[in-house]
N, CA, C and O atoms as a GROMACS GRO file, in nm:
protein
  404
    1ALA      N    1  -0.877   0.349   0.366
    1ALA     CA    2  -0.814   0.357   0.225
    1ALA      C    3  -0.834   0.514   0.206
    1ALA      O    4  -0.749   0.556   0.128
    2GLY      N    5  -0.919   0.612   0.253
    2GLY     CA    6  -0.954   0.726   0.208
    2GLY      C    7  -0.828   0.832   0.254
    2GLY      O    8  -0.801   0.938   0.199
    3LEU      N    9  -0.776   0.786   0.342
    3LEU     CA   10  -0.667   0.835   0.433
    3LEU      C   11  -0.532   0.826   0.313
    3LEU      O   12  -0.467   0.929   0.297
    4ILE      N   13  -0.501   0.724   0.248
    4ILE     CA   14  -0.392   0.730   0.177
    4ILE      C   15  -0.432   0.840   0.059
    4ILE      O   16  -0.334   0.886   0.000
    5ALA      N   17  -0.546   0.884   0.022
    5ALA     CA   18  -0.540   1.007  -0.083
    5ALA      C   19  -0.488   1.118  -0.005
    5ALA      O   20  -0.421   1.191  -0.077
    6PHE      N   21  -0.495   1.160   0.120
    6PHE     CA   22  -0.434   1.274   0.185
    6PHE      C   23  -0.287   1.259   0.178
    6PHE      O   24  -0.223   1.364   0.175
    7ASN      N   25  -0.216   1.138   0.173
    7ASN     CA   26  -0.063   1.125   0.170
    7ASN      C   27   0.025   1.134   0.040
    7ASN      O   28   0.136   1.184   0.027
    8TYR      N   29  -0.065   1.064  -0.061
    8TYR     CA   30  -0.037   1.046  -0.220
    8TYR      C   31  -0.118   1.128  -0.275
    8TYR      O   32  -0.222   1.172  -0.225
    9PRO      N   33  -0.058   1.162  -0.415
    9PRO     CA   34  -0.133   1.228  -0.531
    9PRO      C   35  -0.210   1.120  -0.598
    9PRO      O   36  -0.154   1.020  -0.642
   10VAL      N   37  -0.330   1.140  -0.604
   10VAL     CA   38  -0.434   1.042  -0.676
   10VAL      C   39  -0.468   1.112  -0.820
   10VAL      O   40  -0.479   1.234  -0.836
   11GLN      N   41  -0.481   1.016  -0.917
   11GLN     CA   42  -0.531   1.060  -1.036
   11GLN      C   43  -0.650   0.985  -1.074
   11GLN      O   44  -0.658   0.862  -1.066
   12VAL      N   45  -0.746   1.066  -1.115
   12VAL     CA   46  -0.890   0.996  -1.132
   12VAL      C   47  -0.914   1.062  -1.263
   12VAL      O   48  -0.893   1.180  -1.290
   13GLU      N   49  -0.969   0.952  -1.352
   13GLU     CA   50  -1.009   0.961  -1.519
   13GLU      C   51  -1.149   1.053  -1.474
   13GLU      O   52  -1.220   1.028  -1.376
   14PRO      N   53  -1.168   1.166  -1.571
   14PRO     CA   54  -1.277   1.239  -1.542
   14PRO      C   55  -1.402   1.149  -1.580
   14PRO      O   56  -1.506   1.143  -1.514
   15PHE      N   57  -1.376   1.084  -1.688
   15PHE     CA   58  -1.492   0.984  -1.748
   15PHE      C   59  -1.534   0.916  -1.621
   15PHE      O   60  -1.651   0.927  -1.582
   16ASN      N   61  -1.454   0.854  -1.561
   16ASN     CA   62  -1.498   0.767  -1.470
   16ASN      C   63  -1.543   0.831  -1.334
   16ASN      O   64  -1.632   0.781  -1.264
   17MET      N   65  -1.490   0.921  -1.309
   17MET     CA   66  -1.572   1.018  -1.214
   17MET      C   67  -1.710   1.062  -1.199
   17MET      O   68  -1.786   1.071  -1.102
   18VAL      N   69  -1.724   1.093  -1.347
   18VAL     CA   70  -1.870   1.156  -1.385
   18VAL      C   71  -1.966   1.010  -1.390
   18VAL      O   72  -2.083   1.016  -1.351
   19ARG      N   73  -1.923   0.915  -1.428
   19ARG     CA   74  -1.990   0.773  -1.442
   19ARG      C   75  -2.022   0.706  -1.315
   19ARG      O   76  -2.110   0.621  -1.298
   20ASN      N   77  -1.935   0.757  -1.223
   20ASN     CA   78  -1.981   0.676  -1.078
   20ASN      C   79  -2.077   0.793  -1.027
   20ASN      O   80  -2.180   0.764  -0.966
   21ILE      N   81  -2.052   0.889  -1.047
   21ILE     CA   82  -2.170   1.008  -0.986
   21ILE      C   83  -2.309   1.005  -1.050
   21ILE      O   84  -2.412   1.033  -0.988
   22VAL      N   85  -2.304   0.960  -1.206
   22VAL     CA   86  -2.420   0.944  -1.251
   22VAL      C   87  -2.513   0.811  -1.198
   22VAL      O   88  -2.634   0.808  -1.175
   23PHE      N   89  -2.425   0.717  -1.188
   23PHE     CA   90  -2.478   0.616  -1.148
   23PHE      C   91  -2.538   0.603  -1.018
   23PHE      O   92  -2.641   0.542  -0.990
   24TYR      N   93  -2.452   0.675  -0.936
   24TYR     CA   94  -2.462   0.695  -0.787
   24TYR      C   95  -2.617   0.777  -0.766
   24TYR      O   96  -2.702   0.744  -0.684
   25LEU      N   97  -2.624   0.893  -0.867
   25LEU     CA   98  -2.763   0.973  -0.812
   25LEU      C   99  -2.862   0.901  -0.911
   25LEU      O  100  -2.970   0.961  -0.905
   26ALA      N  101  -2.869   0.784  -1.009
   26ALA     CA  102  -2.972   0.757  -1.037
   26ALA      C  103  -2.983   0.634  -0.930
   26ALA      O  104  -3.096   0.585  -0.923
   27ALA      N  105  -2.899   0.585  -0.858
   27ALA     CA  106  -2.960   0.491  -0.743
   27ALA      C  107  -3.025   0.529  -0.636
   27ALA      O  108  -3.112   0.465  -0.576
   28VAL      N  109  -2.979   0.647  -0.609
   28VAL     CA  110  -3.050   0.739  -0.500
   28VAL      C  111  -3.199   0.770  -0.526
   28VAL      O  112  -3.296   0.743  -0.456
   29LEU      N  113  -3.192   0.836  -0.648
   29LEU     CA  114  -3.327   0.873  -0.710
   29LEU      C  115  -3.402   0.727  -0.734
   29LEU      O  116  -3.520   0.720  -0.700
   30TRP      N  117  -3.364   0.658  -0.768
   30TRP     CA  118  -3.436   0.498  -0.768
   30TRP      C  119  -3.485   0.443  -0.637
   30TRP      O  120  -3.593   0.385  -0.626
   31LEU      N  121  -3.402   0.463  -0.539
   31LEU     CA  122  -3.421   0.425  -0.416
   31LEU      C  123  -3.526   0.511  -0.366
   31LEU      O  124  -3.626   0.453  -0.323
   32THR      N  125  -3.523   0.650  -0.364
   32THR     CA  126  -3.621   0.718  -0.349
   32THR      C  127  -3.761   0.706  -0.383
   32THR      O  128  -3.859   0.730  -0.312
   33PHE      N  129  -3.754   0.659  -0.523
   33PHE     CA  130  -3.864   0.646  -0.586
   33PHE      C  131  -3.942   0.513  -0.510
   33PHE      O  132  -4.063   0.507  -0.487
   34MET      N  133  -3.852   0.421  -0.480
   34MET     CA  134  -3.926   0.307  -0.441
   34MET      C  135  -3.977   0.309  -0.302
   34MET      O  136  -4.066   0.234  -0.260
   35LEU      N  137  -3.902   0.416  -0.220
   35LEU     CA  138  -3.955   0.417  -0.095
   35LEU      C  139  -4.070   0.509  -0.075
   35LEU      O  140  -4.130   0.522   0.032
   36TRP      N  141  -4.099   0.575  -0.190
   36TRP     CA  142  -4.210   0.708  -0.147
   36TRP      C  143  -4.322   0.661  -0.117
   36TRP      O  144  -4.379   0.726  -0.030
   37ASP      N  145  -4.395   0.540  -0.168
   37ASP     CA  146  -4.514   0.499  -0.130
   37ASP      C  147  -4.491   0.405   0.032
   37ASP      O  148  -4.575   0.411   0.122
   38GLY      N  149  -4.379   0.334   0.040
   38GLY     CA  150  -4.382   0.270   0.174
   38GLY      C  151  -4.364   0.127   0.139
   38GLY      O  152  -4.336   0.048   0.229
   39VAL      N  153  -4.372   0.097   0.048
   39VAL     CA  154  -4.410  -0.033  -0.038
   39VAL      C  155  -4.320  -0.068  -0.158
   39VAL      O  156  -4.313  -0.012  -0.268
   40ILE      N  157  -4.241  -0.192  -0.105
   40ILE     CA  158  -4.139  -0.222  -0.229
   40ILE      C  159  -4.194  -0.338  -0.303
   40ILE      O  160  -4.223  -0.449  -0.259
   41GLN      N  161  -4.203  -0.283  -0.441
   41GLN     CA  162  -4.262  -0.390  -0.531
   41GLN      C  163  -4.175  -0.473  -0.600
   41GLN      O  164  -4.057  -0.440  -0.607
   42LEU      N  165  -4.208  -0.559  -0.643
   42LEU     CA  166  -4.103  -0.674  -0.726
   42LEU      C  167  -4.065  -0.608  -0.865
   42LEU      O  168  -3.952  -0.621  -0.913
   43GLY      N  169  -4.161  -0.540  -0.924
   43GLY     CA  170  -4.075  -0.473  -1.019
   43GLY      C  171  -3.981  -0.362  -1.002
   43GLY      O  172  -3.906  -0.341  -1.097
   44GLU      N  173  -3.972  -0.272  -0.876
   44GLU     CA  174  -3.926  -0.194  -0.838
   44GLU      C  175  -3.769  -0.258  -0.785
   44GLU      O  176  -3.670  -0.186  -0.799
   45SER      N  177  -3.757  -0.361  -0.739
   45SER     CA  178  -3.644  -0.451  -0.684
   45SER      C  179  -3.578  -0.486  -0.812
   45SER      O  180  -3.456  -0.467  -0.817
   46ILE      N  181  -3.641  -0.538  -0.920
   46ILE     CA  182  -3.591  -0.575  -1.018
   46ILE      C  183  -3.536  -0.481  -1.090
   46ILE      O  184  -3.426  -0.511  -1.137
   47GLY      N  185  -3.585  -0.353  -1.120
   47GLY     CA  186  -3.542  -0.238  -1.149
   47GLY      C  187  -3.428  -0.210  -1.104
   47GLY      O  188  -3.334  -0.221  -1.184
   48PHE      N  189  -3.400  -0.170  -0.973
   48PHE     CA  190  -3.298  -0.159  -0.883
   48PHE      C  191  -3.142  -0.278  -0.929
   48PHE      O  192  -3.024  -0.246  -0.948
   49ILE      N  193  -3.200  -0.400  -0.933
   49ILE     CA  194  -3.104  -0.484  -0.980
   49ILE      C  195  -3.047  -0.463  -1.123
   49ILE      O  196  -2.926  -0.478  -1.142
   50GLY      N  197  -3.140  -0.425  -1.235
   50GLY     CA  198  -3.086  -0.388  -1.328
   50GLY      C  199  -3.014  -0.287  -1.359
   50GLY      O  200  -2.909  -0.293  -1.424
   51LEU      N  201  -3.071  -0.177  -1.310
   51LEU     CA  202  -2.960  -0.057  -1.288
   51LEU      C  203  -2.800  -0.109  -1.250
   51LEU      O  204  -2.706  -0.063  -1.314
   52TYR      N  205  -2.780  -0.195  -1.155
   52TYR     CA  206  -2.683  -0.251  -1.092
   52TYR      C  207  -2.597  -0.306  -1.228
   52TYR      O  208  -2.492  -0.260  -1.272
   53VAL      N  209  -2.665  -0.404  -1.271
   53VAL     CA  210  -2.637  -0.476  -1.404
   53VAL      C  211  -2.556  -0.399  -1.498
   53VAL      O  212  -2.443  -0.420  -1.544
   54LEU      N  213  -2.660  -0.285  -1.519
   54LEU     CA  214  -2.630  -0.174  -1.636
   54LEU      C  215  -2.503  -0.106  -1.585
   54LEU      O  216  -2.418  -0.081  -1.670
   55TYR      N  217  -2.476  -0.071  -1.449
   55TYR     CA  218  -2.331   0.001  -1.399
   55TYR      C  219  -2.222  -0.127  -1.422
   55TYR      O  220  -2.117  -0.111  -1.485
   56VAL      N  221  -2.251  -0.220  -1.379
   56VAL     CA  222  -2.138  -0.320  -1.419
   56VAL      C  223  -2.118  -0.338  -1.575
   56VAL      O  224  -2.010  -0.379  -1.617
   57PHE      N  225  -2.192  -0.317  -1.636
   57PHE     CA  226  -2.198  -0.332  -1.815
   57PHE      C  227  -2.117  -0.214  -1.878
   57PHE      O  228  -2.035  -0.220  -1.970
   58VAL      N  229  -2.159  -0.110  -1.809
   58VAL     CA  230  -2.073   0.023  -1.851
   58VAL      C  231  -1.934   0.045  -1.788
   58VAL      O  232  -1.859   0.136  -1.824
   59VAL      N  233  -1.905  -0.038  -1.699
   59VAL     CA  234  -1.779  -0.028  -1.639
   59VAL      C  235  -1.671  -0.103  -1.705
   59VAL      O  236  -1.557  -0.062  -1.729
   60TRP      N  237  -1.736  -0.250  -1.737
   60TRP     CA  238  -1.653  -0.346  -1.800
   60TRP      C  239  -1.657  -0.267  -1.963
   60TRP      O  240  -1.575  -0.318  -2.040
   61LEU      N  241  -1.725  -0.174  -2.012
   61LEU     CA  242  -1.726  -0.107  -2.134
   61LEU      C  243  -1.597  -0.028  -2.136
   61LEU      O  244  -1.501  -0.050  -2.209
   62SER      N  245  -1.607   0.057  -2.055
   62SER     CA  246  -1.532   0.151  -2.007
   62SER      C  247  -1.356   0.112  -2.006
   62SER      O  248  -1.264   0.177  -2.053
   63HIS      N  249  -1.355  -0.005  -1.939
   63HIS     CA  250  -1.233  -0.069  -1.920
   63HIS      C  251  -1.191  -0.137  -2.025
   63HIS      O  252  -1.070  -0.158  -2.033
   64ARG      N  253  -1.272  -0.184  -2.118
   64ARG     CA  254  -1.220  -0.266  -2.239
   64ARG      C  255  -1.210  -0.146  -2.329
   64ARG      O  256  -1.140  -0.176  -2.426
   65HIS      N  257  -1.249  -0.026  -2.333
   65HIS     CA  258  -1.240   0.097  -2.417
   65HIS      C  259  -1.105   0.152  -2.407
   65HIS      O  260  -1.038   0.186  -2.504
   66ALA      N  261  -1.065   0.162  -2.272
   66ALA     CA  262  -0.961   0.229  -2.210
   66ALA      C  263  -0.820   0.120  -2.258
   66ALA      O  264  -0.715   0.168  -2.301
   67LYS      N  265  -0.836   0.022  -2.247
   67LYS     CA  266  -0.734  -0.095  -2.259
   67LYS      C  267  -0.695  -0.118  -2.400
   67LYS      O  268  -0.585  -0.158  -2.438
   68ARG      N  269  -0.805  -0.085  -2.481
   68ARG     CA  270  -0.802  -0.110  -2.656
   68ARG      C  271  -0.720   0.035  -2.674
   68ARG      O  272  -0.608   0.036  -2.727
   69LYS      N  273  -0.782   0.154  -2.626
   69LYS     CA  274  -0.710   0.277  -2.643
   69LYS      C  275  -0.561   0.275  -2.607
   69LYS      O  276  -0.484   0.317  -2.694
   70LYS      N  277  -0.512   0.233  -2.497
   70LYS     CA  278  -0.360   0.231  -2.459
   70LYS      C  279  -0.277   0.132  -2.555
   70LYS      O  280  -0.160   0.147  -2.590
   71LEU      N  281  -0.362   0.029  -2.590
   71LEU     CA  282  -0.248  -0.086  -2.697
   71LEU      C  283  -0.238  -0.008  -2.790
   71LEU      O  284  -0.121   0.017  -2.818
   72GLN      N  285  -0.338   0.060  -2.873
   72GLN     CA  286  -0.346   0.134  -2.998
   72GLN      C  287  -0.232   0.241  -2.969
   72GLN      O  288  -0.163   0.269  -3.067
   73GLN      N  289  -0.206   0.295  -2.869
   73GLN     CA  290  -0.125   0.417  -2.818
   73GLN      C  291   0.003   0.380  -2.847
   73GLN      O  292   0.078   0.452  -2.913
   74THR      N  293   0.036   0.267  -2.801
   74THR     CA  294   0.146   0.156  -2.768
   74THR      C  295   0.201   0.122  -2.902
   74THR      O  296   0.311   0.152  -2.948
   75SER      N  297   0.112   0.057  -2.953
   75SER     CA  298   0.154  -0.010  -3.112
   75SER      C  299   0.181   0.090  -3.192
   75SER      O  300   0.282   0.083  -3.262
   76GLY      N  301   0.101   0.199  -3.197
   76GLY     CA  302   0.119   0.339  -3.277
   76GLY      C  303   0.242   0.397  -3.280
   76GLY      O  304   0.273   0.472  -3.373
   77ASN      N  305   0.328   0.367  -3.174
   77ASN     CA  306   0.451   0.440  -3.124
   77ASN      C  307   0.560   0.338  -3.163
   77ASN      O  308   0.592   0.258  -3.075
   78LYS      N  309   0.624   0.330  -3.287
   78LYS     CA  310   0.733   0.254  -3.270
   78LYS      C  311   0.855   0.276  -3.226
   78LYS      O  312   0.940   0.189  -3.204
   79ASP      N  313   0.871   0.434  -3.207
   79ASP     CA  314   1.012   0.464  -3.156
   79ASP      C  315   0.989   0.365  -3.011
   79ASP      O  316   1.087   0.291  -3.004
   80ASN      N  317   0.912   0.344  -2.918
   80ASN     CA  318   0.915   0.342  -2.786
   80ASN      C  319   0.973   0.169  -2.777
   80ASN      O  320   1.026   0.128  -2.673
   81HIS      N  321   0.958   0.096  -2.877
   81HIS     CA  322   0.976  -0.042  -2.893
   81HIS      C  323   1.146  -0.038  -2.911
   81HIS      O  324   1.212   0.044  -2.976
   82ALA      N  325   1.195  -0.158  -2.830
   82ALA     CA  326   1.343  -0.186  -2.882
   82ALA      C  327   1.327  -0.270  -3.010
   82ALA      O  328   1.233  -0.347  -3.028
   83THR      N  329   1.421  -0.251  -3.094
   83THR     CA  330   1.437  -0.329  -3.216
   83THR      C  331   1.582  -0.437  -3.215
   83THR      O  332   1.633  -0.472  -3.109
   84GLU      N  333   1.625  -0.473  -3.327
   84GLU     CA  334   1.725  -0.546  -3.316
   84GLU      C  335   1.866  -0.480  -3.303
   84GLU      O  336   1.971  -0.536  -3.270
   85LYS      N  337   1.848  -0.353  -3.335
   85LYS     CA  338   1.940  -0.279  -3.373
   85LYS      C  339   1.998  -0.195  -3.231
   85LYS      O  340   2.110  -0.147  -3.210
   86THR      N  341   1.870  -0.197  -3.140
   86THR     CA  342   1.891  -0.123  -3.007
   86THR      C  343   1.986  -0.219  -2.906
   86THR      O  344   1.942  -0.325  -2.862
   87PRO      N  345   2.103  -0.176  -2.879
   87PRO     CA  346   2.177  -0.200  -2.771
   87PRO      C  347   2.089  -0.221  -2.663
   87PRO      O  348   1.985  -0.155  -2.652
   88LEU      N  349   2.131  -0.331  -2.562
   88LEU     CA  350   2.092  -0.357  -2.442
   88LEU      C  351   2.179  -0.245  -2.328
   88LEU      O  352   2.151  -0.154  -2.250
   89LEU      N  353   2.276  -0.306  -2.369
   89LEU     CA  354   2.372  -0.220  -2.264
   89LEU      C  355   2.449  -0.095  -2.354
   89LEU      O  356   2.529  -0.126  -2.442
   90GLN      N  357   2.428   0.002  -2.335
   90GLN     CA  358   2.488   0.131  -2.393
   90GLN      C  359   2.626   0.143  -2.377
   90GLN      O  360   2.688   0.217  -2.453
   91ASP      N  361   2.711   0.051  -2.248
   91ASP     CA  362   2.841   0.121  -2.257
   91ASP      C  363   2.910  -0.056  -2.304
   91ASP      O  364   2.856  -0.143  -2.236
   92ARG      N  365   2.980  -0.092  -2.371
   92ARG     CA  366   3.009  -0.189  -2.432
   92ARG      C  367   3.092  -0.289  -2.338
   92ARG      O  368   3.094  -0.412  -2.341
   93ASN      N  369   3.162  -0.199  -2.254
   93ASN     CA  370   3.281  -0.258  -2.148
   93ASN      C  371   3.232  -0.307  -2.052
   93ASN      O  372   3.302  -0.371  -1.974
   94VAL      N  373   3.072  -0.287  -2.025
   94VAL     CA  374   3.012  -0.383  -1.896
   94VAL      C  375   2.980  -0.505  -1.948
   94VAL      O  376   2.940  -0.513  -2.064
   95ARG      N  377   2.993  -0.613  -1.871
   95ARG     CA  378   2.971  -0.739  -1.888
   95ARG      C  379   2.889  -0.793  -1.746
   95ARG      O  380   2.905  -0.754  -1.631
   96PHE      N  381   2.785  -0.911  -1.804
   96PHE     CA  382   2.765  -0.946  -1.668
   96PHE      C  383   2.862  -1.045  -1.586
   96PHE      O  384   2.942  -1.112  -1.651
   97GLY      N  385   2.857  -1.057  -1.454
   97GLY     CA  386   2.927  -1.107  -1.380
   97GLY      C  387   3.048  -1.028  -1.357
   97GLY      O  388   3.108  -1.048  -1.251
   98SER      N  389   3.101  -0.932  -1.448
   98SER     CA  390   3.215  -0.864  -1.401
   98SER      C  391   3.200  -0.752  -1.338
   98SER      O  392   3.110  -0.673  -1.364
   99GLN      N  393   3.314  -0.729  -1.224
   99GLN     CA  394   3.288  -0.619  -1.193
   99GLN      C  395   3.401  -0.484  -1.153
   99GLN      O  396   3.519  -0.483  -1.115
  100SER      N  397   3.302  -0.376  -1.183
  100SER     CA  398   3.428  -0.275  -1.219
  100SER      C  399   3.488  -0.189  -1.108
  100SER      O  400   3.429  -0.137  -1.014
  101ARG      N  401   3.640  -0.184  -1.143
  101ARG     CA  402   3.747  -0.176  -1.054
  101ARG      C  403   3.786  -0.040  -1.069
  101ARG      O  404   3.881   0.005  -1.004
   0.00000   0.00000   0.00000
């Protein structure tokens, strides 16, 4: 999957990148804290799972927010939508099934 990024342009939302970096660093720090004394406690494990659940929740919220923002942008711009007066075919001589000669 990483090789595709070399061949095709990839656009990443800055918020998503920062969110993933922050949670990655938090997971590494939590893991370092957990392994510092050489013993993994139940509370530390539950905290690690809680961090993952928080990450999933934040990803869900950000996708929901992005979807809502996109819907507001498309519904707010009435010019992009076809109306009853907008012709589907610009050339009135073109008909379905007929071939131009």
